[in-house]
DOMAR-754235 format. One line per field, with one value per residue (C-alpha): x, y, z; residue in one letter. Coordinates in nm, 2 decimals, decimal comma, padded with zeros to 4 digits. Example, Ala and Ser with C-alpha at 12.3 -4.5 7.8 and 13.67 -1.06 7.14 Angstrom:
BEGIN
x [01,23/01,37] $
y [-00,45/-00,11] $
z [00,78/00,71] $
aa [A/S] $
END
This chain:
BEGIN
x [-00,78/-00,51/-00,38/-00,34/-00,40/-00,14/-00,12/00,09/00,13/00,00/00,23/00,06/00,11/00,35/00,08/-00,19/-00,29/-00,44/-00,59/-00,51/-00,59/-00,22/-00,27/00,03/00,20/00,16/00,48/00,39/00,53/00,44/00,62/00,58/00,69/00,78/00,81/01,10/01,30/01,34/01,13/01,09/00,98/00,88/00,82/00,60/00,49/00,16/00,17/00,13/-00,29/-00,31/-00,63/-00,71/-00,99/-00,91/-00,91/-00,64/-00,81/-00,59/-00,51/-00,84/-00,72/-01,01/-00,96/-00,84/-00,59/-00,47/-00,43/-00,35/-00,01/00,09/00,12/00,28/00,55/00,60/00,49/00,23] $
y [-01,35/-01,16/-00,87/-00,87/-00,57/-00,35/-00,07/00,24/00,50/00,83/01,07/01,37/01,30/00,96/00,84/00,72/00,37/00,39/00,02/-00,02/-00,29/-00,39/-00,61/-00,71/-00,61/-00,91/-01,02/-01,16/-01,24/-01,17/-01,40/-01,27/-01,48/-01,44/-01,62/-01,51/-01,41/-01,52/-01,46/-01,16/-01,18/-00,90/-00,94/-00,61/-00,60/-00,40/-00,10/-00,24/-00,10/00,05/00,08/00,33/00,22/00,47/00,84/00,86/00,85/01,07/01,38/01,36/01,42/01,25/00,87/01,12/01,39/01,05/00,90/01,24/01,30/00,91/00,93/01,30/01,11/00,84/00,55/00,37] $
z [00,03/00,06/00,34/00,64/00,95/01,05/01,30/01,21/01,43/01,38/01,13/01,36/01,73/01,72/02,01/01,84/01,60/01,30/01,24/00,81/00,54/00,39/00,05/-00,10/-00,45/-00,72/-00,95/-01,36/-01,56/-01,94/-02,21/-02,55/-02,83/-03,23/-03,50/-03,63/-03,28/-03,00/-02,67/-02,46/-02,09/-01,88/-01,54/-01,32/-01,00/-00,91/-00,63/-00,28/-00,19/00,21/00,33/00,60/00,81/01,13/01,25/01,51/01,89/02,03/01,86/01,68/01,29/01,05/00,84/00,56/00,72/00,81/00,47/00,34/00,55/00,52/00,19/00,20/00,41/00,23/00,43/00,27] $
aa [M/R/G/Q/Y/E/E/L/S/C/P/F/C/D/K/G/K/I/K/C/W/Y/I/P/G/V/W/S/Q/K/R/V/V/T/G/S/L/P/G/K/R/S/V/R/K/S/S/D/I/W/I/I/Q/S/G/C/S/V/C/G/K/S/Q/E/E/V/E/K/E/L/R/K/K/G/I/I] $
END
């Protein structure tokens, strides 16, 4: 199973700990071969996935509010 548990500080109060599951993106290569030209390669990375599992117990913000604020600030 890929991924790991992470604890982030609350984006509102910076005191509470937010439990989340982090799954890093995966690199993949694709090779296109044609009959008359040399092949081309493309490399892509899928986006990272963050699953927020709790709200803040200190300031009382909900899981949805915490996730929205973390995305707004660019942390996840």
